ZAZA-540060 format. One record per residue: residue number from 0; residue in one letter; x negated, y, z negated of N, C-alpha, C, O, CB in turn. Coordinates in Angstrom, 1 decimal, padded with zeros to 4 digits, always signed. Each point is the difference from the previous one (the first is absolute). Glycine has a CB too. Example, Ala and Ser with C-alpha at 12.3 -4.5 7.8 and 13.67 -1.06 7.14 Angstrom:
<pts>
+------+------+--------+--------+--------+--------+---------+--------+--------+--------+--------+--------+--------+--------+--------+---------+--------+
: resi : resn :  neast : nnorth :    nup : caeast : canorth :   caup :  ceast : cnorth :    cup :  oeast : onorth :    oup : cbeast : cbnorth :   cbup :
+------+------+--------+--------+--------+--------+---------+--------+--------+--------+--------+--------+--------+--------+--------+---------+--------+
:    0 :    A : -013.2 : -005.7 : -007.8 : +000.9 :  +001.2 : +000.0 : -000.9 : +001.2 : +000.0 : -001.0 : +000.0 : -000.7 : +002.9 :  -001.2 : -000.5 :
:    1 :    S : -001.5 : +002.3 : +001.9 : -000.9 :  +001.1 : +000.0 : +000.8 : +001.1 : -000.8 : -000.5 : +001.1 : -000.1 : -000.7 :  -001.7 : +002.3 :
+------+------+--------+--------+--------+--------+---------+--------+--------+--------+--------+--------+--------+--------+--------+---------+--------+
</pts>
This chain:
<pts>
+------+------+--------+--------+--------+--------+---------+--------+--------+--------+--------+--------+--------+--------+--------+---------+--------+
: resi : resn :  neast : nnorth :    nup : caeast : canorth :   caup :  ceast : cnorth :    cup :  oeast : onorth :    oup : cbeast : cbnorth :   cbup :
+------+------+--------+--------+--------+--------+---------+--------+--------+--------+--------+--------+--------+--------+--------+---------+--------+
:    0 :    R : -001.0 : -000.9 : +000.6 : +001.1 :  +000.6 : -000.2 : -001.0 : +001.5 : -000.6 : +000.2 : +001.1 : +000.3 : +002.0 :  -003.5 : -000.7 :
:    1 :    E : -003.1 : +002.0 : -000.4 : -000.9 :  +001.2 : +000.3 : -000.1 : +001.1 : +001.4 : +000.3 : +001.1 : +000.4 : -001.4 :  -002.9 : -001.8 :
:    2 :    I : +000.0 : +000.3 : +002.0 : -000.6 :  +000.4 : +001.2 : +000.8 : +000.7 : +001.3 : -000.5 : +000.4 : +001.0 : -001.1 :  -002.3 : -001.9 :
:    3 :    A : +003.2 : +001.7 : +000.5 : +000.8 :  +000.7 : +000.6 : +000.0 : +001.7 : -000.1 : -000.1 : +001.1 : +000.6 : +001.2 :  -003.3 : -000.8 :
:    4 :    R : -001.1 : +001.8 : -000.7 : -000.4 :  +001.9 : -000.8 : -001.3 : +000.4 : +000.9 : +000.2 : +000.8 : +001.0 : +000.3 :  -001.0 : -004.2 :
:    5 :    M : -001.2 : -000.1 : +003.1 : -001.3 :  +000.8 : +000.2 : +000.2 : +000.7 : +001.1 : +000.5 : -000.5 : +001.0 : -001.9 :  -001.0 : -002.0 :
:    6 :    N : +001.0 : +002.8 : +000.9 : +000.1 :  +000.6 : +001.6 : -000.6 : -000.4 : +000.6 : -000.8 : -000.8 : -000.4 : +001.1 :  +002.4 : +000.2 :
:    7 :    S : -000.3 : -001.5 : +001.4 : -001.2 :  -000.4 : +001.0 : -000.3 : +000.8 : +000.5 : +000.6 : +000.3 : +001.1 : -000.3 :  -002.0 : -000.8 :
:    8 :    K : -001.3 : +002.6 : -000.8 : -001.2 :  +001.0 : -000.4 : -000.6 : -000.3 : -000.9 : -001.0 : +000.6 : -000.5 : +001.9 :  +000.9 : +001.1 :
:    9 :    E : -000.5 : -002.6 : -001.2 : -001.1 :  -000.3 : -001.2 : -001.0 : -001.2 : +000.7 : +000.1 : -001.2 : -000.2 : +001.7 :  +001.7 : -002.1 :
:   10 :    T : -002.5 : +000.0 : +002.9 : -000.6 :  -001.4 : +000.7 : -001.5 : -000.8 : -000.6 : -000.6 : -000.8 : +000.7 : +001.6 :  +002.2 : +001.6 :
:   11 :    A : -001.4 : -001.2 : -004.0 : -000.4 :  -000.6 : -000.4 : +000.8 : -001.5 : -001.3 : -000.3 : -001.1 : -000.4 : -001.1 :  +003.5 : +001.6 :
:   12 :    G : +002.4 : -001.2 : -001.3 : +001.1 :  -000.7 : -000.8 : +000.8 : -001.2 : +001.1 : +000.3 : -001.1 : -000.5 : +000.1 :  +003.7 : -001.2 :
:   13 :    I : -000.1 : -002.4 : +002.8 : +000.7 :  -001.1 : +000.5 : -001.5 : -001.2 : +000.5 : +000.2 : -001.1 : -000.5 : +002.5 :  +003.0 : +001.5 :
:   14 :    K : -003.7 : -001.8 : -000.4 : -001.1 :  +000.0 : +000.5 : -000.5 : -001.2 : -001.6 : -000.3 : -001.1 : +000.4 : +000.1 :  +004.1 : +001.4 :
:   15 :    N : +000.3 : -002.7 : -003.1 : -000.3 :  -001.1 : -000.8 : +001.7 : -000.8 : -000.5 : +000.2 : -000.7 : -001.0 : -002.9 :  +002.2 : +000.1 :
:   16 :    A : +003.3 : -001.3 : +001.5 : +001.7 :  -000.9 : -001.0 : -000.3 : -000.8 : +001.8 : +000.0 : -001.3 : -000.2 : +002.9 :  +003.8 : -002.2 :
:   17 :    S : -003.0 : -002.3 : +003.6 : -000.2 :  -000.9 : +001.1 : -001.3 : -000.4 : -000.4 : -000.4 : -000.6 : +001.0 : +001.9 :  +001.6 : +000.7 :
:   18 :    D : -002.7 : -001.0 : -002.8 : -001.2 :  -001.1 : -000.1 : +001.3 : -000.9 : -000.4 : +000.5 : -000.7 : +000.9 : -003.5 :  +001.9 : -001.8 :
:   19 :    F : +003.4 : -001.3 : -000.4 : +000.3 :  +000.2 : -000.7 : +001.3 : -001.6 : +000.3 : +000.1 : -001.2 : -000.2 : -001.3 :  +004.4 : -000.2 :
:   20 :    L : +001.6 : -002.5 : +000.8 : +001.5 :  -001.5 : +001.0 : -001.1 : -001.1 : +000.7 : +000.1 : -001.2 : -000.1 : +002.4 :  +003.4 : +001.7 :
:   21 :    C : -003.6 : -001.6 : -000.9 : -000.6 :  -001.0 : +001.1 : -000.5 : -000.9 : -001.2 : +000.4 : -001.1 : -000.2 : -001.3 :  +002.7 : +002.6 :
:   22 :    D : -000.3 : -001.0 : -003.3 : -000.7 :  -000.6 : -001.1 : +001.5 : -001.2 : -000.6 : -000.2 : -001.2 : -000.1 : -002.0 :  +003.7 : -000.5 :
:   23 :    V : +003.3 : -002.0 : +000.3 : +001.0 :  -000.5 : -000.9 : -000.1 : -001.5 : +001.2 : -000.7 : -001.0 : +000.0 : +002.5 :  +003.7 : -001.4 :
:   24 :    A : -000.9 : -002.2 : +002.2 : +000.5 :  -001.4 : +001.2 : -001.3 : +000.1 : +000.3 : +000.1 : +000.5 : +001.1 : +002.6 :  -000.4 : +000.1 :
:   25 :    E : -003.9 : -000.2 : -001.3 : -001.2 :  -001.5 : +000.1 : +000.4 : -000.9 : -001.0 : +000.6 : -001.0 : -000.1 : -002.9 :  +002.1 : +000.7 :
:   26 :    K : +001.7 : -000.3 : -001.3 : +000.4 :  -001.1 : -001.7 : +001.1 : -000.3 : -000.7 : +000.1 : -001.0 : -000.7 : -001.7 :  +001.8 : +000.2 :
:   27 :    L : +002.5 : +000.0 : +000.5 : +001.3 :  -001.0 : -000.6 : +000.9 : -000.1 : +000.8 : +001.0 : -000.4 : -000.6 : -001.1 :  +000.8 : -001.4 :
:   28 :    P : +000.3 : -000.2 : +003.1 : +001.4 :  -000.2 : +001.3 : +001.1 : -000.1 : -000.5 : +000.8 : +000.8 : +000.2 : -001.8 :  -002.0 : +001.1 :
:   29 :    Q : +001.2 : +000.1 : -002.2 : +000.9 :  -000.9 : -001.2 : +001.1 : +001.0 : -001.0 : +001.2 : -000.1 : -000.2 : -003.7 :  -001.8 : -000.1 :
:   30 :    V : +001.5 : +002.8 : -000.2 : +000.2 :  +001.6 : +000.0 : +000.6 : +000.6 : +000.3 : +000.8 : +000.6 : -000.7 : -002.0 :  -000.5 : +000.8 :
:   31 :    M : +001.1 : +000.0 : +001.1 : -000.2 :  +000.8 : +001.5 : +001.8 : -000.1 : +000.6 : +001.0 : +000.9 : +000.2 : -004.2 :  -001.9 : +000.5 :
:   32 :    L : +003.2 : +000.3 : -000.6 : +001.1 :  -000.4 : +000.6 : +001.4 : +000.1 : +000.0 : +000.6 : +000.2 : +001.1 : -002.1 :  -001.1 : -001.1 :
:   33 :    P : +002.3 : +000.8 : -001.7 : +000.5 :  -000.1 : -000.7 : +000.0 : +001.6 : +000.6 : +001.1 : +000.0 : +000.5 : -001.5 :  -002.4 : -002.3 :
:   34 :    N : -000.1 : +003.6 : +002.0 : +000.2 :  +001.0 : -000.4 : -000.3 : +001.2 : +001.6 : +000.3 : +001.2 : +000.1 : -001.0 :  -002.4 : -003.2 :
:   35 :    I : +000.1 : +000.3 : +004.3 : +000.9 :  +000.4 : +000.8 : +000.3 : +000.7 : +000.7 : -000.5 : +000.5 : +001.0 : +000.6 :  -001.2 : -001.9 :
:   36 :    S : +000.8 : +000.8 : +000.4 : +001.4 :  +000.4 : +000.4 : +000.1 : +002.0 : -000.8 : +000.8 : +000.9 : +000.1 : +000.5 :  -004.4 : -000.1 :
:   37 :    L : -002.6 : +003.3 : -000.8 : +000.1 :  +002.0 : -000.5 : -000.8 : -000.1 : +001.1 : +000.8 : +000.5 : +000.7 : -000.6 :  +000.5 : -003.5 :
:   38 :    L : -001.1 : -001.3 : +003.5 : -001.5 :  +000.1 : +000.6 : +001.3 : +000.8 : +001.9 : -000.2 : +001.0 : +000.7 : -002.3 :  -004.2 : -002.5 :
:   39 :    I : +003.2 : +002.3 : +002.0 : +000.8 :  +000.0 : +001.3 : -000.3 : +001.5 : +000.6 : -000.5 : +000.6 : +000.8 : +002.5 :  -002.4 : -001.7 :
:   40 :    P : -000.9 : +002.0 : -000.5 : +000.5 :  +001.5 : +000.5 : -000.8 : +001.7 : +000.8 : +000.3 : +001.0 : +000.6 : +001.0 :  -002.2 : -002.9 :
:   41 :    N : -002.7 : +000.0 : +001.7 : -000.7 :  +001.2 : -000.4 : -000.9 : -000.2 : +002.1 : -000.7 : +000.6 : +000.8 : +000.3 :  -000.7 : -004.9 :
:   42 :    L : +001.0 : -000.6 : +003.8 : -000.5 :  +000.0 : +002.0 : +000.1 : +000.6 : +001.1 : -000.4 : -000.3 : +001.1 : +000.6 :  -001.0 : -001.5 :
:   43 :    E : +000.8 : +002.6 : -000.2 : +000.4 :  +001.5 : +000.4 : -000.6 : +000.5 : -000.4 : +000.0 : +001.0 : +000.7 : +001.6 :  -000.8 : -000.5 :
:   44 :    S : -002.6 : +000.0 : -001.2 : -000.9 :  +000.7 : -000.4 : -000.8 : +001.8 : +000.8 : -001.2 : +000.2 : -000.2 : +001.2 :  -003.2 : -000.6 :
:   45 :    E : +000.1 : +003.2 : +000.9 : -001.1 :  +001.0 : +000.9 : -001.6 : -000.3 : +000.6 : -000.6 : -000.1 : +001.1 : +002.0 :  +001.5 : -002.8 :
:   46 :    S : -001.9 : -001.5 : -000.1 : -001.6 :  -000.8 : +000.3 : -000.4 : -001.1 : +000.3 : -000.2 : -000.9 : -000.8 : +000.0 :  +001.8 : -000.4 :
:   47 :    Y : -000.1 : -001.0 : +002.5 : +000.0 :  -001.2 : +000.5 : -000.7 : -001.2 : -000.6 : +000.1 : -001.2 : +000.4 : +000.2 :  +002.7 : +001.5 :
:   48 :    T : -001.4 : -001.1 : -003.3 : -001.0 :  -000.4 : -001.0 : +000.3 : -000.8 : -000.6 : -000.7 : -001.0 : -000.4 : +000.1 :  +002.6 : +000.2 :
:   49 :    L : +002.1 : -001.3 : -000.1 : +001.4 :  -000.6 : -000.8 : -000.1 : -001.1 : +000.8 : -000.5 : -001.1 : -000.3 : +002.2 :  +003.1 : -000.5 :
:   50 :    R : -000.8 : -001.3 : +002.5 : +000.3 :  -001.5 : -000.1 : -000.6 : -000.8 : +001.0 : +000.6 : -000.9 : +000.6 : +001.2 :  +001.5 : -001.6 :
:   51 :    S : -003.1 : +000.0 : +001.1 : -001.2 :  -001.0 : -000.1 : +000.0 : -001.5 : -000.6 : -000.2 : -001.1 : +000.4 : -000.7 :  +003.2 : -000.7 :
:   52 :    S : +001.3 : -001.4 : -001.0 : -000.3 :  -000.9 : -000.8 : +001.3 : -000.8 : -000.8 : +000.3 : -000.6 : -001.1 : -002.6 :  +002.0 : +001.0 :
:   53 :    I : +002.7 : -001.2 : +000.9 : +002.3 :  -000.5 : -000.6 : -000.4 : -001.4 : +001.2 : +000.1 : -001.2 : -000.2 : +002.6 :  +004.5 : +000.1 :
:   54 :    V : -003.2 : -002.7 : +001.2 : -000.5 :  -001.2 : +001.8 : -001.1 : -000.7 : -000.9 : +000.0 : -001.1 : +000.6 : -000.1 :  +002.9 : +002.3 :
:   55 :    H : -000.8 : -002.0 : -004.0 : -001.3 :  -000.5 : -000.2 : +000.7 : -000.6 : -000.9 : -000.8 : -000.6 : -000.6 : -001.2 :  +002.0 : +001.2 :
:   56 :    V : +003.2 : -001.7 : -001.1 : +000.1 :  -000.4 : -001.6 : +001.3 : -001.0 : +000.6 : -000.3 : -001.2 : +000.1 : -000.5 :  +003.7 : -002.2 :
:   57 :    I : +002.3 : -002.0 : +002.6 : +000.2 :  -000.3 : +001.2 : -000.7 : -001.9 : +000.7 : +000.5 : -001.1 : +000.3 : -000.5 :  +004.4 : -000.3 :
:   58 :    G : -001.6 : -002.5 : +000.1 : -000.2 :  -001.1 : +001.2 : -001.0 : -001.7 : -000.3 : -000.4 : -001.0 : +000.6 : +000.5 :  +003.8 : +000.9 :
:   59 :    R : -000.1 : -001.7 : -003.2 : -000.8 :  -001.3 : -001.3 : +001.4 : -000.9 : -000.1 : +000.2 : -001.0 : +000.6 : -002.3 :  +002.8 : -002.6 :
:   60 :    L : +002.9 : -001.2 : +001.1 : +001.1 :  -000.7 : +000.1 : +001.0 : -001.2 : +000.8 : +000.7 : -000.9 : -000.4 : -001.4 :  +002.8 : -000.5 :
:   61 :    A : +000.4 : -001.1 : +002.2 : +000.3 :  -001.2 : +001.0 : -001.0 : -001.4 : +000.3 : +000.2 : -001.0 : +000.7 : +000.9 :  +003.1 : +000.3 :
:   62 :    R : -001.9 : -001.8 : -001.5 : -001.4 :  -000.6 : +000.0 : +000.1 : -001.5 : -000.9 : +000.0 : -001.2 : +000.3 : -001.2 :  +004.0 : -000.3 :
:   63 :    H : +001.4 : -001.9 : -001.6 : +000.6 :  -000.6 : -001.4 : +000.6 : -000.6 : +000.2 : -000.2 : -001.2 : -000.2 : +000.1 :  +002.5 : -000.8 :
:   64 :    L : +001.0 : -001.0 : +001.4 : +001.3 :  -001.1 : +000.9 : +000.1 : -000.5 : +000.6 : +001.1 : -000.5 : -000.1 : -000.3 :  +001.2 : -000.1 :
:   65 :    L : -001.7 : -001.3 : +001.8 : +000.0 :  -000.9 : +000.7 : -001.3 : -000.5 : -000.5 : -000.5 : -000.7 : +000.9 : +002.0 :  +001.5 : +000.8 :
:   66 :    T : -002.4 : -000.8 : -003.0 : -001.0 :  -000.8 : -000.4 : +000.6 : -000.7 : -001.2 : -000.2 : -001.2 : -000.3 : -001.6 :  +002.6 : +001.3 :
:   67 :    S : +002.2 : -000.7 : -001.5 : +001.1 :  -001.0 : -001.3 : -000.1 : -000.8 : +000.3 : -000.1 : -000.1 : +001.2 : +001.6 :  +001.0 : -001.9 :
:   68 :    E : -001.4 : -002.3 : -000.2 : -000.1 :  -001.4 : +000.3 : +002.1 : -000.2 : -000.3 : +000.4 : -000.9 : +000.8 : -004.0 :  +000.1 : -002.0 :
:   69 :    A : +004.7 : +001.5 : +000.4 : +000.8 :  +000.0 : -000.5 : +000.8 : +000.5 : +001.8 : +000.6 : +001.0 : +000.1 : -001.5 :  -000.9 : -003.3 :
:   70 :    S : +000.8 : -001.0 : +004.3 : +001.0 :  +000.9 : +000.5 : +001.4 : -000.1 : +000.1 : +000.7 : -000.5 : +000.8 : -002.2 :  +000.7 : +000.1 :
:   71 :    E : +001.9 : +000.7 : -002.3 : +001.2 :  -000.1 : +000.2 : +000.8 : +000.9 : +001.1 : -000.4 : +001.1 : +000.3 : -000.1 :  -001.9 : -002.4 :
:   72 :    D : +001.9 : +000.2 : +002.6 : +000.8 :  +000.8 : +001.0 : +000.3 : +001.4 : -000.7 : +000.1 : +001.1 : +000.7 : +001.1 :  -003.2 : +000.4 :
:   73 :    G : -001.2 : +002.1 : -002.8 : +000.0 :  +002.2 : -000.2 : -000.9 : +000.5 : +000.0 : -000.1 : +001.2 : +000.1 : +001.4 :  -000.8 : -001.5 :
:   74 :    N : -002.8 : -001.6 : +001.5 : -001.8 :  +001.0 : +000.8 : +000.8 : -000.2 : +001.2 : +000.9 : +000.8 : -000.1 : -003.8 :  -001.5 : -001.1 :
:   75 :    L : +002.9 : +000.0 : +002.4 : +000.0 :  +000.2 : +000.9 : +000.6 : +001.3 : +000.2 : -000.8 : +000.9 : -000.1 : +000.5 :  -003.1 : +000.5 :
:   76 :    R : +001.4 : +002.6 : -000.1 : +000.9 :  +000.7 : +000.1 : -000.6 : +001.2 : -000.8 : -000.1 : +000.8 : +000.9 : +002.0 :  -002.5 : -000.4 :
:   77 :    S : -002.2 : +002.2 : -001.3 : -000.8 :  +001.3 : -000.2 : -001.1 : +000.0 : +000.7 : -000.1 : +001.1 : +000.5 : +000.9 :  -000.7 : -002.7 :
:   78 :    R : -001.9 : -001.2 : +002.6 : -000.9 :  +000.0 : +001.0 : +000.4 : +000.5 : +001.1 : -000.8 : +000.8 : +000.4 : +000.0 :  -002.3 : -001.4 :
:   79 :    D : +001.4 : +001.4 : +001.7 : +001.1 :  -000.5 : +001.4 : +000.7 : +001.4 : -000.3 : -000.1 : +000.6 : +001.1 : +000.8 :  -003.7 : -001.0 :
:   80 :    A : +000.1 : +004.2 : -001.3 : +000.1 :  +001.2 : +000.5 : -001.2 : +000.7 : -000.8 : +000.4 : +001.1 : -000.4 : +002.3 :  -001.3 : +001.1 :
:   81 :    L : -004.0 : -000.3 : -001.2 : -001.0 :  +000.7 : +000.2 : -001.2 : +000.7 : +001.5 : -000.5 : +001.0 : +000.4 : +001.3 :  -002.3 : -002.6 :
:   82 :    L : -000.7 : +000.1 : +002.3 : -000.6 :  -000.2 : +001.4 : +001.6 : +001.3 : +001.0 : -000.3 : +000.9 : +000.8 : -001.5 :  -004.7 : -001.3 :
:   83 :    E : +002.6 : +003.5 : +000.3 : +000.8 :  +000.9 : +000.7 : +000.1 : +001.2 : -000.4 : +000.7 : +000.7 : +000.8 : +000.2 :  -002.4 : -000.2 :
:   84 :    V : -001.2 : +002.4 : -001.5 : -000.8 :  +001.1 : -000.8 : -001.1 : +000.3 : +001.7 : +000.2 : +000.4 : +001.1 : -000.1 :  -001.5 : -004.8 :
:   85 :    L : -001.0 : +000.6 : +003.0 : -001.5 :  +000.3 : +000.4 : +000.6 : +000.5 : +001.4 : -000.4 : +001.1 : +000.3 : -001.5 :  -002.9 : -001.6 :
:   86 :    E : +002.7 : +001.1 : +002.3 : +000.7 :  -000.5 : +001.4 : +000.1 : +001.6 : +000.3 : -000.4 : +000.7 : +001.0 : +002.1 :  -003.6 : -001.2 :
:   87 :    Q : -001.0 : +003.6 : -001.3 : +000.5 :  +001.3 : +000.6 : -001.0 : +001.4 : +000.4 : +000.0 : +001.0 : +000.7 : +001.9 :  -002.0 : -002.1 :
:   88 :    R : -002.8 : +000.2 : +000.5 : -001.2 :  +001.6 : -000.5 : -001.0 : -000.6 : +000.5 : -001.2 : +000.2 : -000.5 : +001.8 :  +001.1 : -001.8 :
:   89 :    H : -000.1 : -002.3 : +003.5 : -001.6 :  +000.6 : +002.0 : +000.4 : +000.9 : +000.2 : -001.0 : +000.8 : -000.1 : +000.5 :  -002.7 : +001.8 :
:   90 :    R : +001.7 : +002.8 : -001.2 : +000.5 :  +001.0 : +000.3 : +000.1 : +001.2 : -001.4 : +000.9 : +000.8 : -000.3 : +000.2 :  -002.5 : +002.3 :
:   91 :    D : -002.3 : +001.6 : -002.7 : +000.1 :  +001.8 : -001.1 : -000.9 : +000.7 : +001.2 : -000.4 : -000.3 : +001.0 : +000.0 :  -000.3 : -004.4 :
:   92 :    V : +000.5 : +001.8 : +002.7 : -000.4 :  +001.4 : +001.1 : -001.8 : +000.2 : +000.0 : -000.9 : +000.2 : +000.8 : +003.7 :  +001.6 : -001.7 :
:   93 :    N : -002.7 : -002.2 : -000.5 : -001.7 :  -000.6 : +000.4 : -000.4 : -001.0 : -000.5 : +000.5 : -000.8 : -000.9 : -001.4 :  +002.6 : +001.0 :
:   94 :    A : -000.6 : -001.8 : +000.7 : -001.1 :  -000.9 : +000.2 : -000.1 : -000.8 : -000.6 : +000.2 : -001.1 : +000.3 : -001.1 :  +002.2 : +000.2 :
:   95 :    F : +000.7 : -000.6 : -001.3 : -001.2 :  -001.1 : -001.2 : +001.3 : -000.6 : -001.4 : -000.3 : -000.7 : -000.9 : -002.9 :  +002.9 : +001.2 :
:   96 :    T : +004.4 : -001.6 : +000.0 : +001.3 :  -000.9 : -000.2 : +000.5 : -001.5 : +000.7 : +000.5 : -001.0 : -000.3 : +000.0 :  +003.3 : -000.1 :
:   97 :    R : -001.1 : -001.5 : +001.7 : +000.6 :  -001.6 : +001.3 : -001.4 : -000.5 : -000.6 : +000.0 : -000.7 : -000.9 : +001.7 :  +001.3 : +004.0 :
:   98 :    S : -002.6 : -000.3 : -002.7 : -001.3 :  -001.8 : -000.3 : -000.5 : -000.3 : -001.2 : -000.9 : -000.7 : -000.3 : -000.2 :  +000.9 : +002.2 :
:   99 :    K : +002.2 : +000.9 : -002.7 : +000.1 :  -001.0 : -001.2 : +000.9 : -001.5 : -000.1 : -000.2 : -000.9 : -000.8 : -000.1 :  +003.3 : -000.2 :
:  100 :    V : +000.9 : -002.3 : +001.7 : +001.8 :  -000.6 : +000.5 : -001.1 : -001.1 : +000.9 : +000.5 : -001.2 : +000.1 : +002.2 :  +003.9 : +000.4 :
:  101 :    L : -003.7 : -002.6 : +000.0 : -000.6 :  -001.7 : +000.8 : -001.6 : -000.2 : -000.6 : -000.7 : -000.9 : +000.4 : +002.2 :  +001.4 : +002.5 :
+------+------+--------+--------+--------+--------+---------+--------+--------+--------+--------+--------+--------+--------+--------+---------+--------+
</pts>
């Protein structure tokens, strides 16, 4: 919620928050997965740094669901939903964000 309140001109704060999100997604994807619904609305943020980090997080979570040993039906649906969001983001206005999708 705090990330959504950040001013797009606060580049240092957004950069730190972006790094934090990426680190948590790398190390604790099972913690990030239930909270991804809080990040998705921020894909419409003005900050390409924030959008890029959220795309990175979504990619890591999709990879985690793909490689997890428990390939439950809920996991497959979640993975497909995350991949669909990534597919939509390949049309982002910023080239750096589009490159994160790939």
